[in-house]
N, C-alpha and C positions, 0 to 999 in steps of 0.2 A: 509403546511410542515414545515414553518419558525419558529415555536412555538415549536418545539420539541429538538432543541439544544440551548445550552446556549454557548455563546462565550466570551471570554475575550482575551485582550492582554496584553501580558507580554514580549516578544522578539523582543526588537526594532531592533536587527540584522538583522530581516528577512525583514525588510521594503525594499520593491521593488524587493525583490528577486523573480525569477521566478521558481516556482515550478510545474513540472509535476507530475501529479497525475494519474495514469493509473487505469482504472476502477472507475472513479471520479464520476461517475454520478449517484450514488446509494450508499447505505449503509455506512459503514466505510470510503469508500472515498470521498463520499460527504460530512460527517463530517470533515475528514481532510481539504477538499478544505474550507469549511465556516471558519475553525480556522486559517487557513495561511492568508486568505483574511482580517481576524480581524487584523492581524499583519501588515496589509498594505502590504503583498506580493500579487503576481500575480499569482494565481492557474491556471494551465493548465488543463482542464478537458479533459483526453484522454480517449475515452469511446466509446465501440463497438456500443451502442444506441445512436445515434445521438440526438433523442429527450430528452432523460435524461441528455446528457451532454447540451444541450442547457438550460433545466429547471434549473440546477444547477448553470448555468453562469446569468441566469437572477435572481435567488434568491440571490445571491451574489452582483449583481449590484443595485438590490432593497435594500439592506442594505450598500449601499454607499462604495461597494468594486469594485475591478476590477479582471476580469478574462476572461481566453480565453477558447474555447471550438472546439475540433476537434472530429470528427469520426474517430477512430482508431481501428484497428484489431491487437492486439500485437503479435498475432501469425504470422503476415505477416511483414517480413523485409521492404517491400516496404511501406507500410501502417505507419509503425513505423517512418522511416526515413522521410516520407512526414510529419508526425505531427511535428517533431523535426526540419525541415527545415522551416515549417510554423511558428513554435514558434520563431525561431531563427530571421525571416524575420519580424515579428512583435513586436520584442521587443530586439532583439539584443544580448541575452544572455539566457542561461540555468543554473541555480545554484543549482536545487535540482531534482532528480528524486526518486521517490516512486513508486516502483514496487509493486503496491496493486492489480492488476486485475488479477482474478483466475476463473478457474471452479469449483465451489463448491456447490451453493445453489440448483441445481437441480440435482445434480450427482446420480447415483444408489447406493443404500447402501445395499452390498450383499458380501458375501465371495469373496475372490479374485478369486477364480477358476471360480465364476458366474459371474464375471464382463463384461460388453460388451466390446470389444476390442477397439471399436472407442472411447468409454469414457477413456480408459487409454491413448490412444494416444492425444486426445484432452487436458486431464491434463498435460501430458508433454509438447505439443506444446505451451498451452497457460502459465501453471504456471511457466516452467523451461526456456523453450526457449524464450518466450515472454520475460522474465526478462533479458536474455541474449540481445536480440536484442534492447531493451530500454537502457541497460547500453551501449552498443556498439554504439549506435547513438548519445548520449549525451557526451561520453568522449570527441571527439576533442574539443568541446567548453569548456569544463572543464579544459582540459590540457591548453588550450589558456590562461584561465582565472587564471589558477594557484589556483584554488579553486572550491570545487564541493563537493556535500552530493549525496551520492546514499543510499537507504535505500531498502532492499530487506525483504518482508513481508513474514513471515513463519506462522505457527500455534500450538497452545498448543496440538494439536492433536498427534504432532510428540513426543513428550514426553511421553504421555499418551499410545501410541500404540494403539489407539481406534480400536476395530475389525470393519470390513467391510467398511473402508474407504481406502484401501491400495493405489489406485491410488492417491487420494489425498495427501494422509500422504509422499507417497514416493516423488511425486513431490515437497511438501514443504520441506521436509529433504534437499533437493539439495539446497536449499536458504542458508544453514549454510555454505558448502562448497564453493559455489559460492562466498558469502560473504568473507571469508578468503582469497581466491586465488585475489579475486580483491582488497581487501585492500592492499595487498603485492604489487601487480603491480601499483597501483595508488598513493601510497603515497607519490611518489617524487614530485608529483603536488599538495599537500596538498588538495588532495581529499580523504574524509573519506568515507568508506562503511560499514555499519552496517546491522545485522538482527535484525527485529522488531516483538516481538514475542507476538502478541495481547491476550488478554481473551477472553472467549467466550461471545458474545454479541449478543442481540436480534437487529435487525433492521427494517427497512420497508420491505426489502427483504423477499419473503416467501422461507421457508425451509421446504419442504415436508418432508426430511430426518431427521429433527432435531424438534420433537414434544416439548411441553412445559417441559416434565417429564426430557427430556436431559439437559436442561437449569437448572433446580432444581438440578438434579445429581451433574452437575459441581460446581454449588452454594455452595453446601453443602460440597464439598472437599475443597474449597479455606479456607486461611486463614482469608480472610475477606469475610464473608459470605453474600454476596449481588450480585446483577446482575450487570454486568458491564454497564458502561454508557459511551457514546461517548467521554465524555471530559477527562475520565480515559484514553484513548487512544492516543486522540489528543494532548493533554497537553505534554505527553513524546514525541510525535513524533514533536513538536515544538521545543523542546529542542534538540533533535538529530541532528535535520536540521539546528540548530542556530550556532552562532559564540561561544556561550557557550560550545558546545561539539566538539571543534575543536581538541581536544586531545584523542578521544575516536574513535577508527576504528578497524574493524575486530571483533567486540562483537555482543553478543546477548543480545539486550535489550527488558526485559520481563515484562510489564504491564499487570499482569494476575490476581491481587488479591491473589497471593500465591499458585495457583493451583499447579503449578509443580516448583521445583527447578532445575535450571542447571547451 
């Protein structure tokens, strides 16, 4: 797995920062974790699949970095609080939260009147409530430090209004409003909150609902007509969480090759 991601170090202000990445055990989250570790940051892999979390931790350590890994169910406040408490116990700080975990790869693709109700509930609980739980858990430490970065990850499907993904798109639309309200409330502590809008990307995670033709369709609609690479997303994420982005908050950050304009 280690040969498929190229990492570079550019943001020295991220050194020793503790960066919680929910859903960091695979896919884009794994890419974020490796890029942050290359900066000298300490990624915290908060992942439902404990085996995946430990695999990413070991991968980072094999590359000379540092990481923590905790089995975490973002849909449970107790689980999220326990992960944050364990992080504070191990490091004494929490600097960044990336709300990346989401129900998506195996969801049913169907008209909204045919969607399983349990999938609707799961999308809201993980994608929306899970982000609220994460922010709620980290804010006290960030307020005490008077510094912090919270990034709520949305999706390009929100702008496109893609058919047959209503549960996912609705949940990801909520990230925008959540970000703006959080940014207003947390600004007095120099805590920034932004929405990250990643481009469409293939990862090692299987997506039965997204065949190759879907990726080709999106690629052809982009201003930059090539498939998204993990570094296309991870490097902007590094900037957004660094000291260099300290005057940017409440914004939509949109590295998607020009697929949509917002």
